C-alpha positions in Angstrom: 168.1 140.5 124.0 166.2 143.6 123.2 166.1 142.6 119.5 164.6 139.2 120.5 161.9 140.8 122.6 161.1 143.3 119.8 160.9 140.5 117.3 158.5 138.5 119.6 156.3 141.6 120.1 156.1 142.0 116.4 155.1 138.4 115.8 152.4 138.7 118.5 151.1 141.9 116.9 151.0 140.2 113.5 149.1 137.2 115.0 146.6 139.5 116.6 146.1 141.4 113.4 145.5 138.1 111.5 143.1 137.0 114.1 141.2 140.3 114.0 141.2 140.1 110.2 139.8 136.6 110.2 137.1 137.5 112.8 136.2 140.5 110.7 135.8 138.4 107.6 133.6 135.9 109.5 131.5 138.8 110.8 131.2 140.3 107.3 130.1 137.0 105.8 127.5 136.5 108.6 126.1 140.0 108.0 126.1 139.4 104.2 124.3 136.0 104.6 121.5 137.6 106.6 121.3 140.9 104.8 118.1 141.6 102.7 117.1 144.3 100.3 113.4 144.7 99.7 112.8 141.4 101.6 115.1 139.5 99.2 118.4 137.9 100.5 121.8 138.8 99.0 122.8 135.2 98.9 121.6 132.4 96.7 121.8 128.6 96.6 121.9 126.0 93.8 120.0 122.7 93.9 122.1 120.1 92.0 119.6 117.2 92.6 117.8 115.9 89.5 114.4 116.0 91.2 115.0 119.5 92.7 114.2 118.2 96.2 115.8 121.2 97.9 114.0 123.8 95.8 110.6 125.3 96.4 108.0 124.4 93.8 106.6 127.1 91.4 103.1 127.1 92.9 104.6 127.7 96.4 106.7 130.6 95.1 103.7 132.1 93.3 101.7 131.8 96.6 104.5 133.5 98.6 105.0 136.3 96.1 101.3 137.1 96.2 101.4 137.8 100.0 100.3 141.4 100.9 100.6 141.0 104.7 102.7 139.3 107.3 102.4 135.5 107.7 103.7 134.7 111.2 104.6 131.1 111.9 105.2 129.8 115.5 107.0 126.5 115.6 106.6 124.5 118.9 109.9 122.7 118.5 112.3 124.6 120.6 114.4 122.7 123.1 116.4 119.6 123.4 115.1 116.6 121.4 116.3 113.2 120.1 118.2 113.1 116.8 115.0 112.4 114.8 113.2 115.5 116.1 116.3 117.6 115.7 116.2 116.7 112.0 112.6 117.7 111.8 113.4 121.0 113.6 116.4 121.9 111.4 114.5 120.9 108.2 111.6 123.2 109.2 113.9 126.1 109.8 115.6 125.5 106.5 112.3 125.5 104.7 111.1 128.7 106.4 114.3 130.4 105.5 113.6 129.5 101.9 110.1 130.9 102.3 111.6 134.2 103.6 114.0 134.3 100.7 111.0 134.5 98.4 108.8 136.8 100.4 109.7 139.3 103.1 106.3 138.9 104.6 107.1 135.5 106.1 108.3 135.6 109.7 108.8 132.7 112.1 109.9 131.9 115.6 110.6 128.7 117.5 108.9 128.4 120.9 109.1 125.8 123.7 105.6 125.2 125.2 107.2 123.3 128.1 109.0 126.3 129.5 107.8 128.2 132.6 106.1 127.3 135.8 103.8 124.4 136.1 100.8 126.7 136.0 102.1 128.4 132.8 102.7 125.0 131.2 99.2 123.7 132.1 97.5 126.9 130.8 99.5 126.8 127.6 98.7 123.1 127.0 95.0 123.9 127.6 95.1 126.7 125.0 96.9 124.5 122.5 94.3 121.7 123.0 91.5 124.1 122.2 93.4 124.9 119.0 93.5 121.2 118.1 97.2 120.9 119.0 97.9 117.6 120.8 101.3 116.5 122.1 103.3 113.4 121.5 104.5 111.4 124.5 108.1 110.3 123.7 110.4 108.1 125.7 113.9 109.5 125.9 116.9 107.7 127.2 119.5 109.7 129.2 122.2 109.1 131.7 119.8 108.7 134.6 117.6 106.3 132.6 114.4 106.5 130.6 112.1 109.5 130.9 108.9 110.4 129.2 108.8 113.8 127.4 105.9 115.7 126.0 106.7 117.1 122.5 104.5 119.3 120.3 105.5 118.6 116.7 103.3 121.4 115.5 103.5 124.9 114.0 100.8 127.5 114.1 100.4 129.8 111.1 98.9 133.3 111.7 97.6 135.6 109.0 95.5 138.6 109.9 93.0 137.5 112.6 93.0 133.9 111.6 95.3 131.0 112.6 95.7 127.4 111.7 97.7 124.6 113.3 100.0 122.4 111.1 101.0 118.9 112.2 104.6 118.5 111.2 104.9 114.8 112.1 103.1 112.1 110.0 101.2 109.4 111.9 103.1 106.2 112.5 101.9 103.2 110.4 102.3 99.7 111.8 105.2 98.0 110.1 106.8 101.2 108.8 110.1 102.1 110.4 110.2 105.4 112.4 113.0 106.7 110.1 110.7 106.3 107.0 107.9 108.2 108.8 110.3 111.0 109.7 111.5 111.2 106.1 107.9 111.4 104.8 107.2 114.1 107.4 110.2 116.2 106.2 109.2 115.7 102.5 105.7 117.0 103.2 106.7 120.2 105.1 106.5 122.5 102.1 103.0 121.2 101.1 101.7 121.5 104.7 102.9 125.1 105.2 101.8 126.2 101.7 98.5 124.5 102.2 97.9 126.3 105.5 98.8 129.7 104.0 96.5 129.1 101.0 93.6 128.2 103.3 94.2 131.4 105.4 94.3 133.5 102.3 91.0 132.2 101.0 88.4 134.8 102.0 85.5 133.3 100.1 85.3 129.6 99.5 83.9 128.5 96.1 80.8 126.4 96.0 80.8 122.7 95.3 77.5 120.8 94.9 77.0 117.1 94.7 74.1 115.9 92.6 71.4 113.6 93.8 68.3 111.9 92.4 70.1 109.4 90.2 71.2 106.9 92.7 74.4 108.8 93.6 76.4 108.1 96.7 74.8 109.0 100.0 76.0 111.7 102.4 77.5 109.0 104.6 79.4 107.5 101.7 80.7 111.0 100.8 81.7 111.8 104.4 85.5 111.3 103.8 85.5 113.2 100.6 83.5 116.0 102.1 85.8 116.3 105.1 88.9 116.4 102.8 87.3 119.2 100.6 85.7 121.2 103.4 88.7 123.5 103.9 88.5 124.6 100.3 84.8 124.6 99.4 81.4 125.3 100.7 79.5 122.1 99.9 75.9 121.0 99.5 73.6 118.8 97.4 71.4 119.6 94.4 68.5 117.7 92.9 68.6 118.5 89.2 64.9 117.6 88.9 63.9 120.3 91.5 65.6 123.3 89.8 65.0 125.0 86.5 68.6 125.6 85.9 72.0 125.4 87.6 73.1 128.8 88.8 76.4 130.2 87.7 77.2 130.8 91.4 78.0 127.0 91.6 81.7 126.8 91.1 82.0 123.1 90.7 79.3 120.4 90.2 80.2 116.8 91.1 78.3 113.7 90.0 79.3 111.0 92.5 78.7 107.5 91.0 75.2 107.7 89.6 73.4 104.4 89.1 70.1 105.5 87.6 69.4 107.1 84.2 69.4 110.9 83.6 66.3 112.4 82.0 66.7 114.6 78.9 65.7 117.6 81.0 68.5 117.0 83.5 71.0 116.5 80.7 69.9 119.8 79.1 70.5 121.6 82.4 74.0 120.1 82.7 74.7 121.0 79.1 73.7 124.6 79.6 75.7 124.8 82.8 78.9 123.7 81.0 78.2 125.9 78.0 78.1 128.9 80.3 81.5 128.1 81.8 80.5 125.7 84.6 82.8 122.8 85.7 81.5 119.3 86.2 83.4 116.4 87.8 82.1 113.0 86.7 82.7 110.1 89.1 81.2 107.3 87.0 81.3 103.5 87.2 80.5 102.2 83.8 79.9 98.6 85.0 78.1 97.3 88.1 81.0 95.7 90.0 81.1 95.5 93.7 82.9 93.4 96.3 79.6 91.6 97.2 79.2 90.6 93.6 82.7 89.2 93.4 82.8 87.4 96.7 82.7 83.6 96.4 82.7 83.6 92.6 85.3 82.5 90.1 83.6 84.3 87.3 81.4 87.3 87.1 79.8 89.1 84.2 79.0 92.7 85.2 75.9 94.5 84.0 76.2 98.0 82.6 74.7 101.0 84.3 72.1 102.5 82.0 72.8 106.1 82.7 71.6 107.6 79.4 74.7 109.8 79.3 76.5 108.5 76.2 75.3 111.3 74.0 76.1 114.0 76.5 79.6 112.7 77.2 80.3 112.1 73.5 79.2 115.6 72.8 81.9 116.9 75.2 84.5 115.4 72.9 83.2 117.4 70.0 84.7 120.8 69.4 82.0 123.1 68.1 84.4 125.9 67.3 86.5 123.9 64.8 83.7 121.4 63.8 86.2 118.6 64.1 86.5 115.6 66.3 89.4 115.8 68.7 91.3 113.0 70.5 89.7 112.2 73.9 91.9 111.1 76.8 90.8 110.0 80.2 93.5 109.5 83.0 93.0 108.3 86.5 94.8 110.4 89.2 97.9 109.1 90.8 98.4 109.4 94.5 101.8 109.5 96.2 100.7 107.0 98.9 99.1 104.3 96.8 100.2 101.8 94.2 100.6 102.9 90.6 97.3 103.2 88.7 97.5 102.6 84.9 96.6 105.5 82.7 93.9 104.5 80.2 94.1 106.3 77.0 91.8 106.0 74.0 91.4 108.2 70.9 88.5 108.5 68.6 89.1 108.8 64.8 89.5 112.2 63.4 87.5 112.6 60.2 88.5 115.3 57.7 84.9 116.3 57.1 81.5 116.0 58.8 
C-alpha cells in the first residue's frame, strides 16, 4: 500500500515537472520571438510565394531604415468586429510587425474610439472629424438581431509634430463583391503606410511647374492631377514667353497637352533647362483626336498638331557624349486599376559614323 502511494506521488511529480518544463519552453519561445537587439528581432520568416506577397518591398525597407526618429502609428481598429474587419485588423498588425522588424523606430498601438462615456466618444469623434477621419456605419447581426455599429477603418501616423490619417479600407465599387474590396484594401496596406511616412518625412517639397501659352490644359482640366500631386510637390504655372530662362530651382517642368506651336526662343529655354540638369515631362497628343470628333462618324482622319517640337524631341535622342544615335523607346505607364496598355516601342537606326 505504501509502495503504491509512493509510486503515485512519483508519477504526479514527474507530470508536474513535465508540465513545468513545457510551460518554460513556451515562455522561452515567446520571449525569444519578441526579443530585439538594436531594434532588430531575433527571429526571421521566409516568404515562399513566387510574387513575394508577404515580403516588404525594397523601397519600403529603404524608407524605414532611413528613419531617425520615432514613427508612432495609432490604429483605430480595436474591439469586436465582423470577420472581414478582423482580417483587416490582423493584416495591419502583421504588416506593422514587419515594419518594426526593419526599424526599431516604428511603434504602434490599437485604439478603440468607441470606448468611454458618451461625452468622451462624442468629443473623440469630433476631433477625428477635424482630422479628416470619417466613420463607416456597419450593420452587424448578433443574437438579439441587427444593430448598426460605427467603425473607424483608419490609422493615424505621427512623426515629429505632424500627423496624417490613413484610410485602411478602399471605397466600395458597385458590382464589386465586398470580399474583393477587402482583399484590395489588404494588398494596399504597405503602400498606404509607406506613402504616409514618406509624406511626413518630406520637409521641403520640390517644385513642379505646368507650362502655359501653347494651348495647354487649363487649371480646371488639371485639377485631378494637381490634387494627386499636391502632397509631393509645390505646384504652379509658368509662361515660357514671359521669362528669360527657366530657373534651376524648378525641380520638374510638365508640358500638359500643348496644341499650339512653340517658338524657337521657347525651345531654346527648354533646351538649356534640360542641359543644366532639369527634368521635363511631356504630355503630348500627336494627333487631334477627341470624343466630339469621333461621335456620329464611321470614319475620321485626324489632323496633326503643328507643335514645332520635332527637332527638339529628336535632339533628345541624340547622345552628344558618344556622338552616336541611340535607340529611343517610349512606354506608356501601366496602372494596377486599369486595363492593360500596350507598350509602344520604336528604334531609330544606329549609323556607324556621322
